[in-house]
C-alpha positions in Angstrom: 64.4 59.1 -1.7 60.6 58.4 -1.9 58.6 55.9 0.1 58.5 53.3 -2.6 62.3 53.2 -2.9 62.6 52.8 0.9 60.2 49.9 0.9 62.0 48.1 -1.9 65.3 48.6 -0.1 63.9 47.3 3.2 62.4 44.2 1.5 65.7 43.5 -0.3 67.6 43.7 3.0 65.0 41.4 4.7 65.3 38.6 2.1 69.0 39.0 1.2 70.0 36.0 3.2 67.1 33.7 2.4 67.3 31.0 -0.2 64.4 29.4 -2.1 64.0 25.6 -2.3 64.4 24.1 -5.8 61.0 22.5 -5.5 59.2 25.6 -4.3 57.5 26.2 -7.6 56.3 22.6 -7.9 55.0 22.7 -4.3 53.1 25.9 -5.1 51.5 24.4 -8.3 50.6 21.2 -6.5 48.9 23.0 -3.6 47.1 25.2 -6.2 45.7 22.1 -8.0 44.6 20.5 -4.7 42.7 23.7 -3.7 41.1 23.9 -7.1 40.0 20.2 -7.0 38.5 20.8 -3.5 36.6 23.8 -4.8 35.2 21.9 -7.8 34.2 18.9 -5.6 32.4 21.2 -3.1 30.6 22.9 -6.0 29.5 19.5 -7.5 28.1 18.4 -4.1 26.2 21.6 -3.7 24.7 21.4 -7.2 23.6 17.8 -6.6 22.0 18.7 -3.3 20.1 21.6 -5.0 18.9 19.3 -7.8 17.7 16.6 -5.3 15.8 19.2 -3.3 14.2 20.5 -6.5 13.0 17.0 -7.5 11.5 16.1 -4.1 8.2 18.0 -4.6 7.8 16.5 -8.1 8.4 13.0 -6.8 5.9 13.5 -4.0 3.3 14.7 -6.4 3.7 11.6 -8.5 3.5 9.4 -5.4 0.4 11.2 -4.1 -1.7 10.8 -7.2 -1.5 7.5 -9.2 -1.0 7.7 -12.9 -4.2 7.8 -14.9 -6.2 9.2 -12.0 -8.7 11.9 -12.9 -7.1 14.1 -10.2 -4.0 14.4 -12.4 -6.1 15.8 -15.3 -7.3 18.8 -13.4 -5.7 21.4 -11.2 -6.1 21.1 -7.4 -8.7 23.3 -5.9 -11.0 23.4 -9.0 -14.5 22.1 -9.2 -15.0 18.6 -10.8 -15.9 18.6 -14.5 -18.4 15.8 -14.1 -20.2 17.0 -11.0 -21.0 20.7 -10.3 -20.2 22.1 -6.9 -23.0 21.7 -4.4 -24.9 24.9 -3.6 -26.0 25.7 -0.1 -29.8 25.3 0.5 -31.9 28.4 0.2 -32.9 30.1 3.4 -35.7 28.4 5.2 -35.3 25.1 3.3 -33.8 21.9 4.8 -30.6 20.6 3.4 -30.8 17.6 1.1 -30.4 14.2 2.9 -27.1 12.3 2.6 -26.6 10.2 -0.5 -26.4 6.9 1.3 -27.5 4.1 -0.9 -27.6 6.4 -3.9 -25.4 5.4 -6.9 -22.4 7.6 -7.6 -22.0 9.5 -10.8 -20.9 7.2 -13.6 -22.0 4.0 -11.8 -24.5 1.7 -13.4 -27.6 1.3 -11.3 -28.3 -2.3 -10.1 -31.3 -3.9 -11.8 -34.3 -4.3 -9.6 -35.4 -7.8 -8.7 -38.6 -8.8 -10.4 -41.0 -11.1 -8.6 -41.3 -14.5 -10.1 -44.6 -15.5 -11.6 -45.7 -18.9 -10.4 -42.5 -19.9 -8.7 -40.5 -19.9 -12.0 -42.6 -22.8 -13.6 -42.7 -22.2 -17.3 -44.7 -25.3 -18.3 -47.6 -24.7 -20.6 -51.0 -24.9 -19.2 -52.4 -28.0 -20.7 -54.6 -30.9 -19.4 -53.0 -33.4 -17.1 -54.1 -36.5 -15.3 -56.3 -37.0 -12.2 -58.1 -33.7 -12.3 -55.0 -31.5 -12.9 -55.4 -29.2 -15.9 -52.4 -26.8 -15.5 -49.8 -28.8 -17.5 -49.2 -31.5 -20.1 -49.0 -35.1 -19.0 -45.4 -36.2 -18.9 -45.9 -38.5 -21.9 -47.1 -35.6 -24.2 -44.4 -33.1 -25.3 -46.1 -31.0 -28.0 -49.6 -29.5 -28.6 -50.1 -26.6 -31.1 -50.6 -23.1 -29.7 -54.1 -21.6 -29.6 -55.7 -24.8 -28.2 -57.3 -25.0 -24.7 -57.9 -28.1 -22.7 -61.4 -29.6 -22.6 -60.6 -30.7 -19.0 -58.4 -33.3 -17.3 -57.5 -36.4 -19.1 -60.2 -39.1 -18.8 -59.4 -42.7 -17.9 -61.8 -45.5 -18.9 -61.7 -49.3 -19.2 -60.7 -52.2 -16.9 -57.7 -54.3 -16.1 -57.8 -55.9 -19.6 -57.7 -52.7 -21.5 -57.4 -49.1 -20.2 -57.7 -46.0 -22.3 -56.5 -42.5 -21.2 -57.9 -39.7 -23.4 -56.8 -36.1 -23.5 -58.4 -33.4 -25.6 -57.8 -29.8 -26.7 -60.0 -27.4 -28.7 -59.6 -23.9 -30.2 -60.1 -21.7 -33.3 -57.5 -23.8 -35.2 -59.5 -27.0 -34.6 -59.1 -29.8 -32.1 -56.6 -32.6 -31.0 -57.4 -35.8 -29.2 -54.8 -38.2 -28.0 -55.8 -41.7 -26.7 -53.3 -43.9 -24.9 -54.4 -47.5 -24.9 -52.8 -50.2 -22.7 -53.7 -53.9 -22.7 -52.3 -57.3 -23.3 -54.7 -58.0 -26.2 -53.3 -55.4 -28.5 -51.7 -56.9 -31.6 -51.1 -53.9 -33.8 -52.2 -50.4 -35.1 -55.3 -51.9 -36.7 -56.7 -52.6 -33.3 -56.6 -48.9 -32.6 -58.0 -47.4 -35.9 -61.5 -46.0 -35.8 -61.7 -44.6 -39.4 -63.6 -46.2 -42.2 -61.9 -47.2 -45.5 -58.4 -48.5 -46.1 -55.8 -46.7 -44.0 -52.4 -45.6 -45.4 -49.1 -46.8 -44.0 -46.5 -44.6 -42.4 -44.2 -44.7 -39.3 -43.8 -42.8 -36.0 -40.2 -42.7 -34.7 -39.5 -45.8 -36.7 -42.6 -47.8 -35.5 -45.1 -48.9 -38.2 -48.3 -46.7 -38.2 -51.6 -46.4 -40.0 -53.1 -43.1 -41.0 -56.6 -42.4 -42.4 -59.4 -39.8 -42.7 -62.4 -40.0 -40.5 -65.8 -38.4 -40.5 -66.2 -34.6 -39.7 -62.9 -33.8 -41.6 -60.7 -35.5 -39.0 -57.5 -37.3 -39.6 -56.2 -40.1 -37.4 -52.9 -41.9 -36.9 -52.3 -45.0 -34.8 -49.2 -47.0 -33.9 -47.8 -49.3 -31.2 -45.3 -47.4 -29.0 -44.2 -50.7 -27.5 -45.8 -54.1 -26.9 -49.1 -53.7 -25.0 -49.1 -49.9 -25.5 -50.8 -48.2 -28.4 -51.5 -44.5 -29.3 -54.1 -42.9 -31.5 -53.9 -39.2 -32.4 -57.0 -37.5 -34.0 -56.8 -33.9 -35.4 -59.4 -31.7 -36.9 -59.1 -28.3 -38.7 -55.8 -26.7 -39.5 -54.2 -28.8 -36.7 -54.2 -31.7 -39.2 -51.2 -30.1 -40.9 -49.2 -30.8 -37.7 -50.5 -34.3 -37.1 -47.2 -36.0 -37.5 -45.4 -33.5 -35.2 -48.0 -34.1 -32.5 -47.6 -37.9 -32.9 -43.8 -37.6 -32.7 -44.3 -35.7 -29.4 -46.1 -38.6 -27.7 -43.6 -40.6 -25.6 -45.5 -43.1 -23.4 
């Protein structure tokens, strides 16, 4: 008898009196299923852990650099595309001073402050009243360009009738404005100084007289209000703007 036959005989004698439970097969299958489920669960947990560990560097990279930043458009450790790397100074030359107060690349420089001329006063230089010739009187709002003041406005007369006269001259001709105040004024005819029969017009709705005088002048007179009359005399090409000058007189 060989060794295999002896082993089979010994195993048969050993289990000859043993009996198997009817549910042995079911118990074996159930234990097998449980073991397989534990193995699968352990494998799933391990796979999830590996995936989480793999995503951590990517998540940190997104958190470290905001979306849209220029740092995400170029690899780390490379020189900036908009600014070349600084070179060390040559031997024997001092290093460049720090850029404090210097605008960064891409930043718009701040406009320099310009000194104001004359304190910001933009009033035209025209004759005034009482020796002041640097601006128009407050009751005159328009004088054609190219005319210079003869001097400060002159005041003449007495308590019964006072006349304030302002004059301008230039290459385009001349303009003279006379403001007359007095209780004896009855109408524009008291102000006219031109010969002949004047024509009728109006200034800001007030009746006015207009006529041509000597030396190719033209004159317009009207009562601005009771006791206050105005006469405007123009010569040269300024006659074409006589009505505009008159409309600009607001006593």
